[in-house]
C-alpha positions in Angstrom: 29.9 -50.6 -32.2 26.2 -49.7 -31.6 25.7 -53.0 -29.9 28.5 -52.2 -27.5 27.0 -48.8 -26.8 23.6 -50.3 -26.2 25.1 -52.9 -23.9 26.9 -50.1 -21.9 23.6 -48.1 -21.7 21.8 -51.1 -20.4 24.5 -51.7 -17.8 24.4 -48.0 -16.8 20.6 -48.2 -16.4 20.9 -51.3 -14.3 23.6 -49.6 -12.1 21.5 -46.5 -11.7 18.5 -48.7 -10.6 20.8 -50.3 -8.0 22.0 -46.9 -6.8 18.4 -45.8 -6.3 17.6 -49.0 -4.4 20.6 -48.6 -2.2 19.8 -44.9 -1.5 16.3 -45.9 -0.5 17.6 -48.5 1.9 20.2 -46.1 3.3 17.5 -43.5 3.9 15.5 -46.1 5.8 18.5 -47.0 7.9 19.4 -43.3 8.6 15.9 -42.7 9.9 16.6 -45.2 12.6 20.0 -43.8 13.6 20.6 -41.3 16.4 19.4 -41.0 19.9 15.7 -41.2 20.4 14.1 -38.4 22.4 13.7 -39.5 26.0 11.1 -36.9 26.9 8.0 -35.9 24.9 5.7 -33.0 25.1 3.4 -34.7 27.6 6.3 -35.4 29.9 7.5 -31.8 29.7 4.1 -30.6 30.6 4.0 -33.0 33.5 7.4 -31.7 34.7 6.1 -28.1 34.6 3.0 -29.0 36.5 5.0 -30.9 39.2 7.4 -28.0 39.5 4.5 -25.5 39.8 3.1 -27.7 42.6 6.4 -27.2 44.5 8.3 -30.4 43.8 12.1 -30.1 43.6 14.0 -31.1 40.4 15.3 -34.2 42.2 11.8 -35.3 43.2 10.5 -34.8 39.7 13.5 -36.7 38.3 12.9 -39.6 40.7 9.2 -39.6 40.0 9.7 -39.7 36.2 12.8 -42.0 36.3 15.1 -39.4 34.8 18.2 -37.6 35.9 17.9 -34.3 37.7 20.0 -32.7 34.9 17.6 -33.9 32.3 14.7 -32.4 34.1 16.6 -29.1 34.6 17.5 -29.0 30.9 14.0 -29.5 29.7 12.5 -27.0 32.2 15.1 -24.5 31.3 14.5 -24.9 27.6 10.8 -24.4 28.1 11.3 -21.3 30.2 13.7 -19.8 27.6 11.0 -20.1 25.0 8.3 -18.5 27.1 10.1 -15.5 28.5 13.2 -13.7 27.4 16.2 -13.8 29.8 16.6 -10.6 31.8 20.2 -9.4 32.4 21.5 -9.3 35.9 23.4 -6.3 36.8 25.8 -6.5 39.7 27.3 -3.7 41.6 31.1 -4.1 41.3 32.0 -1.5 43.9 
């Protein structure tokens, strides 16, 4: 019976090693999954600079080979981080 137990322990150890190997491979694969960021910090800084120079969102988008909505989204995100949004009060009467 002890030989059977030792054999089972050896099999379990081998399977645990396999599981660790597969988890490592799975982690490597999961690092590659998902959408890659299209815009980095340098590009965002360039967008801000071009916008401050007076270019429209469409002009910036054409210049950087992006969509206007992407430029708008990144510039909006940057502005939200820099200054809090102030509420707009409208006269309803």
